[in-house]
MISE-772018 format. One record per residue (C-alpha): x, y, z; residue in one letter; residue number from 1. Coordinates in steps of 0.05 Angstrom, whole numbers, plus 5000, padded with zeros to 4 digits. Layout:
@xx=X, yy=Y, zz=Z, resn=A, resi=NUM;
...
! end
This chain:
@xx=5843, yy=9612, zz=8397, resn=M, resi=1;
@xx=5848, yy=9573, zz=8463, resn=N, resi=2;
@xx=5810, yy=9520, zz=8474, resn=S, resi=3;
@xx=5785, yy=9463, zz=8516, resn=Q, resi=4;
@xx=5780, yy=9388, zz=8493, resn=N, resi=5;
@xx=5752, yy=9323, zz=8525, resn=K, resi=6;
@xx=5781, yy=9254, zz=8509, resn=T, resi=7;
@xx=5718, yy=9197, zz=8499, resn=V, resi=8;
@xx=5727, yy=9120, zz=8484, resn=F, resi=9;
@xx=5682, yy=9086, zz=8452, resn=F, resi=10;
@xx=5697, yy=9011, zz=8435, resn=R, resi=11;
@xx=5767, yy=9015, zz=8403, resn=N, resi=12;
@xx=5750, yy=9077, zz=8374, resn=Y, resi=13;
@xx=5782, yy=9151, zz=8410, resn=K, resi=14;
@xx=5749, yy=9214, zz=8406, resn=F, resi=15;
@xx=5775, yy=9286, zz=8414, resn=I, resi=16;
@xx=5716, yy=9335, zz=8431, resn=I, resi=17;
@xx=5732, yy=9407, zz=8430, resn=N, resi=18;
@xx=5699, yy=9447, zz=8479, resn=E, resi=19;
@xx=5642, yy=9485, zz=8420, resn=H, resi=20;
@xx=5623, yy=9406, zz=8393, resn=V, resi=21;
@xx=5571, yy=9373, zz=8433, resn=Y, resi=22;
@xx=5606, yy=9315, zz=8470, resn=E, resi=23;
@xx=5586, yy=9249, zz=8462, resn=P, resi=24;
@xx=5517, yy=9232, zz=8515, resn=A, resi=25;
@xx=5472, yy=9177, zz=8533, resn=E, resi=26;
@xx=5435, yy=9189, zz=8457, resn=D, resi=27;
@xx=5499, yy=9190, zz=8425, resn=S, resi=28;
@xx=5520, yy=9128, zz=8456, resn=F, resi=29;
@xx=5434, yy=9102, zz=8450, resn=L, resi=30;
@xx=5446, yy=9113, zz=8375, resn=F, resi=31;
@xx=5518, yy=9076, zz=8371, resn=A, resi=32;
@xx=5497, yy=9011, zz=8396, resn=E, resi=33;
@xx=5451, yy=9003, zz=8355, resn=K, resi=34;
@xx=5479, yy=9025, zz=8291, resn=L, resi=35;
@xx=5489, yy=8967, zz=8241, resn=D, resi=36;
@xx=5512, yy=8993, zz=8169, resn=V, resi=37;
@xx=5510, yy=8933, zz=8116, resn=N, resi=38;
@xx=5582, yy=8920, zz=8067, resn=L, resi=39;
@xx=5570, yy=8980, zz=8005, resn=G, resi=40;
@xx=5530, yy=9025, zz=8035, resn=E, resi=41;
@xx=5531, yy=9095, zz=8021, resn=R, resi=42;
@xx=5521, yy=9135, zz=8095, resn=V, resi=43;
@xx=5498, yy=9209, zz=8105, resn=L, resi=44;
@xx=5514, yy=9229, zz=8182, resn=D, resi=45;
@xx=5470, yy=9275, zz=8192, resn=M, resi=46;
@xx=5495, yy=9329, zz=8243, resn=G, resi=47;
@xx=5547, yy=9295, zz=8254, resn=T, resi=48;
@xx=5585, yy=9328, zz=8318, resn=G, resi=49;
@xx=5641, yy=9300, zz=8334, resn=C, resi=50;
@xx=5634, yy=9240, zz=8271, resn=G, resi=51;
@xx=5621, yy=9188, zz=8322, resn=I, resi=52;
@xx=5565, yy=9159, zz=8273, resn=L, resi=53;
@xx=5612, yy=9156, zz=8217, resn=G, resi=54;
@xx=5667, yy=9140, zz=8241, resn=I, resi=55;
@xx=5633, yy=9079, zz=8269, resn=L, resi=56;
@xx=5604, yy=9061, zz=8201, resn=S, resi=57;
@xx=5668, yy=9066, zz=8173, resn=S, resi=58;
@xx=5675, yy=8989, zz=8183, resn=T, resi=59;
@xx=5628, yy=8965, zz=8132, resn=N, resi=60;
@xx=5603, yy=9030, zz=8083, resn=A, resi=61;
@xx=5639, yy=9043, zz=8026, resn=K, resi=62;
@xx=5615, yy=9118, zz=8037, resn=Q, resi=63;
@xx=5604, yy=9177, zz=8086, resn=I, resi=64;
@xx=5596, yy=9238, zz=8079, resn=I, resi=65;
@xx=5580, yy=9286, zz=8151, resn=G, resi=66;
@xx=5552, yy=9343, zz=8149, resn=I, resi=67;
@xx=5554, yy=9389, zz=8211, resn=D, resi=68;
@xx=5532, yy=9462, zz=8216, resn=I, resi=69;
@xx=5595, yy=9480, zz=8267, resn=N, resi=70;
@xx=5646, yy=9500, zz=8239, resn=P, resi=71;
@xx=5686, yy=9466, zz=8303, resn=Y, resi=72;
@xx=5643, yy=9396, zz=8290, resn=A, resi=73;
@xx=5663, yy=9396, zz=8220, resn=V, resi=74;
@xx=5744, yy=9409, zz=8251, resn=H, resi=75;
@xx=5727, yy=9369, zz=8305, resn=C, resi=76;
@xx=5703, yy=9301, zz=8267, resn=A, resi=77;
@xx=5759, yy=9310, zz=8210, resn=K, resi=78;
@xx=5812, yy=9299, zz=8265, resn=R, resi=79;
@xx=5778, yy=9237, zz=8289, resn=N, resi=80;
@xx=5777, yy=9208, zz=8237, resn=A, resi=81;
@xx=5850, yy=9214, zz=8223, resn=E, resi=82;
@xx=5861, yy=9194, zz=8293, resn=L, resi=83;
@xx=5822, yy=9128, zz=8279, resn=N, resi=84;
@xx=5864, yy=9109, zz=8213, resn=N, resi=85;
@xx=5784, yy=9123, zz=8177, resn=I, resi=86;
@xx=5796, yy=9190, zz=8131, resn=S, resi=87;
@xx=5800, yy=9161, zz=8066, resn=S, resi=88;
@xx=5723, yy=9128, zz=8068, resn=S, resi=89;
@xx=5692, yy=9193, zz=8107, resn=I, resi=90;
@xx=5686, yy=9262, zz=8085, resn=S, resi=91;
@xx=5662, yy=9319, zz=8126, resn=F, resi=92;
@xx=5629, yy=9384, zz=8099, resn=I, resi=93;
@xx=5597, yy=9441, zz=8144, resn=Q, resi=94;
@xx=5526, yy=9466, zz=8119, resn=G, resi=95;
@xx=5456, yy=9473, zz=8142, resn=D, resi=96;
@xx=5423, yy=9408, zz=8137, resn=L, resi=97;
@xx=5436, yy=9377, zz=8066, resn=F, resi=98;
@xx=5450, yy=9449, zz=8029, resn=G, resi=99;
@xx=5524, yy=9424, zz=8010, resn=P, resi=100;
@xx=5489, yy=9360, zz=7976, resn=L, resi=101;
@xx=5468, yy=9354, zz=7898, resn=K, resi=102;
@xx=5399, yy=9359, zz=7879, resn=E, resi=103;
@xx=5400, yy=9272, zz=7870, resn=Q, resi=104;
@xx=5448, yy=9248, zz=7916, resn=E, resi=105;
@xx=5423, yy=9185, zz=7946, resn=L, resi=106;
@xx=5452, yy=9144, zz=8000, resn=F, resi=107;
@xx=5435, yy=9080, zz=8039, resn=D, resi=108;
@xx=5424, yy=9102, zz=8107, resn=V, resi=109;
@xx=5411, yy=9161, zz=8140, resn=I, resi=110;
@xx=5426, yy=9176, zz=8206, resn=L, resi=111;
@xx=5398, yy=9236, zz=8268, resn=F, resi=112;
@xx=5417, yy=9258, zz=8329, resn=N, resi=113;
@xx=5373, yy=9313, zz=8323, resn=T, resi=114;
@xx=5361, yy=9372, zz=8359, resn=P, resi=115;
@xx=5304, yy=9356, zz=8399, resn=Y, resi=116;
@xx=5307, yy=9401, zz=8457, resn=L, resi=117;
@xx=5246, yy=9446, zz=8468, resn=P, resi=118;
@xx=5289, yy=9513, zz=8473, resn=Q, resi=119;
@xx=5260, yy=9592, zz=8462, resn=N, resi=120;
@xx=5314, yy=9622, zz=8418, resn=E, resi=121;
@xx=5295, yy=9687, zz=8444, resn=S, resi=122;
@xx=5383, yy=9705, zz=8432, resn=H, resi=123;
@xx=5432, yy=9680, zz=8382, resn=S, resi=124;
@xx=5453, yy=9608, zz=8393, resn=L, resi=125;
@xx=5529, yy=9588, zz=8411, resn=A, resi=126;
@xx=5553, yy=9537, zz=8352, resn=W, resi=127;
@xx=5549, yy=9482, zz=8413, resn=I, resi=128;
@xx=5482, yy=9504, zz=8435, resn=E, resi=129;
@xx=5449, yy=9480, zz=8363, resn=R, resi=130;
@xx=5469, yy=9403, zz=8377, resn=A, resi=131;
@xx=5404, yy=9406, zz=8422, resn=W, resi=132;
@xx=5363, yy=9468, zz=8414, resn=A, resi=133;
@xx=5304, yy=9448, zz=8373, resn=G, resi=134;
@xx=5264, yy=9513, zz=8385, resn=G, resi=135;
@xx=5198, yy=9529, zz=8413, resn=S, resi=136;
@xx=5174, yy=9455, zz=8408, resn=D, resi=137;
@xx=5237, yy=9419, zz=8389, resn=G, resi=138;
@xx=5211, yy=9416, zz=8318, resn=R, resi=139;
@xx=5242, yy=9461, zz=8278, resn=L, resi=140;
@xx=5302, yy=9419, zz=8253, resn=V, resi=141;
@xx=5266, yy=9356, zz=8255, resn=I, resi=142;
@xx=5214, yy=9380, zz=8211, resn=E, resi=143;
@xx=5261, yy=9421, zz=8163, resn=A, resi=144;
@xx=5308, yy=9353, zz=8168, resn=F, resi=145;
@xx=5231, yy=9309, zz=8142, resn=L, resi=146;
@xx=5210, yy=9353, zz=8090, resn=S, resi=147;
@xx=5286, yy=9344, zz=8058, resn=Q, resi=148;
@xx=5297, yy=9281, zz=8073, resn=V, resi=149;
@xx=5266, yy=9225, zz=8022, resn=L, resi=150;
@xx=5304, yy=9269, zz=7965, resn=D, resi=151;
@xx=5364, yy=9237, zz=7989, resn=H, resi=152;
@xx=5345, yy=9169, zz=8008, resn=L, resi=153;
@xx=5363, yy=9110, zz=7953, resn=A, resi=154;
@xx=5316, yy=9061, zz=7943, resn=F, resi=155;
@xx=5300, yy=9011, zz=8002, resn=R, resi=156;
@xx=5339, yy=9053, zz=8041, resn=G, resi=157;
@xx=5338, yy=9066, zz=8110, resn=R, resi=158;
@xx=5335, yy=9131, zz=8164, resn=I, resi=159;
@xx=5350, yy=9124, zz=8232, resn=L, resi=160;
@xx=5333, yy=9183, zz=8278, resn=L, resi=161;
@xx=5341, yy=9200, zz=8352, resn=L, resi=162;
@xx=5290, yy=9247, zz=8383, resn=Q, resi=163;
@xx=5270, yy=9259, zz=8447, resn=S, resi=164;
@xx=5191, yy=9249, zz=8470, resn=T, resi=165;
@xx=5192, yy=9322, zz=8490, resn=L, resi=166;
@xx=5197, yy=9336, zz=8408, resn=S, resi=167;
@xx=5126, yy=9296, zz=8388, resn=E, resi=168;
@xx=5153, yy=9224, zz=8367, resn=V, resi=169;
@xx=5080, yy=9208, zz=8348, resn=T, resi=170;
@xx=5087, yy=9265, zz=8292, resn=K, resi=171;
@xx=5150, yy=9234, zz=8271, resn=T, resi=172;
@xx=5123, yy=9165, zz=8265, resn=L, resi=173;
@xx=5070, yy=9205, zz=8229, resn=S, resi=174;
@xx=5106, yy=9236, zz=8170, resn=Y, resi=175;
@xx=5141, yy=9169, zz=8155, resn=F, resi=176;
@xx=5067, yy=9125, zz=8150, resn=K, resi=177;
@xx=5034, yy=9182, zz=8121, resn=D, resi=178;
@xx=5103, yy=9178, zz=8065, resn=H, resi=179;
@xx=5087, yy=9096, zz=8047, resn=N, resi=180;
@xx=5156, yy=9076, zz=8092, resn=L, resi=181;
@xx=5154, yy=9032, zz=8151, resn=T, resi=182;
@xx=5169, yy=9069, zz=8206, resn=A, resi=183;
@xx=5181, yy=9031, zz=8282, resn=K, resi=184;
@xx=5223, yy=9058, zz=8350, resn=I, resi=185;
@xx=5284, yy=9002, zz=8359, resn=I, resi=186;
@xx=5314, yy=9041, zz=8415, resn=A, resi=187;
@xx=5290, yy=9080, zz=8476, resn=E, resi=188;
@xx=5332, yy=9103, zz=8535, resn=F, resi=189;
@xx=5288, yy=9136, zz=8600, resn=P, resi=190;
@xx=5329, yy=9203, zz=8625, resn=T, resi=191;
@xx=5331, yy=9238, zz=8682, resn=A, resi=192;
@xx=5300, yy=9297, zz=8667, resn=F, resi=193;
@xx=5223, yy=9273, zz=8655, resn=F, resi=194;
@xx=5233, yy=9239, zz=8579, resn=E, resi=195;
@xx=5262, yy=9184, zz=8546, resn=T, resi=196;
@xx=5300, yy=9178, zz=8474, resn=L, resi=197;
@xx=5274, yy=9146, zz=8420, resn=V, resi=198;
@xx=5315, yy=9120, zz=8356, resn=L, resi=199;
@xx=5263, yy=9111, zz=8302, resn=I, resi=200;
@xx=5281, yy=9071, zz=8236, resn=E, resi=201;
@xx=5235, yy=9079, zz=8177, resn=A, resi=202;
@xx=5255, yy=9058, zz=8103, resn=M, resi=203;
@xx=5206, yy=9037, zz=8057, resn=F, resi=204;
! end
């Protein structure tokens, strides 16, 4: 199978991006700039894509697991971990959200750059489209994630979730508040598409 690859650099890291995998953009870099992982923490990088957030977490994390529904993304992330010499502390799994994890598997930090764009799913989605397509209101995947995430968050753990103002940020903040988490917006980035990207941090 022939494919086109791109190369993306962030700080001292290099990432090779397959044409079927979401290329890091404003949302990825906003998230990456605010990423803060403490020494010895277990990190879950949901929707890992090319692996950028998981790989950046490797400086301090004890263990990182990256999950993506896209098999091309999993292959790409594994390659990038090897390229950046951190493959020993990180693993990547293909699966739908928390499906591949054990029932009681807990993490100190859970990261998710969500598929947040409203999109009419009148056709079968290509693998790369799954990186941004969030259903008719942009919340299809966000709601599925929220319904399971607390089952995998360790005591005093935290969630970092990035979404767009097009997918009702107030609903996400309300969900966390209703489940006794303290949630706040820690970064914002207005785009050229009449939306603002928002990074939310939620913790017990």
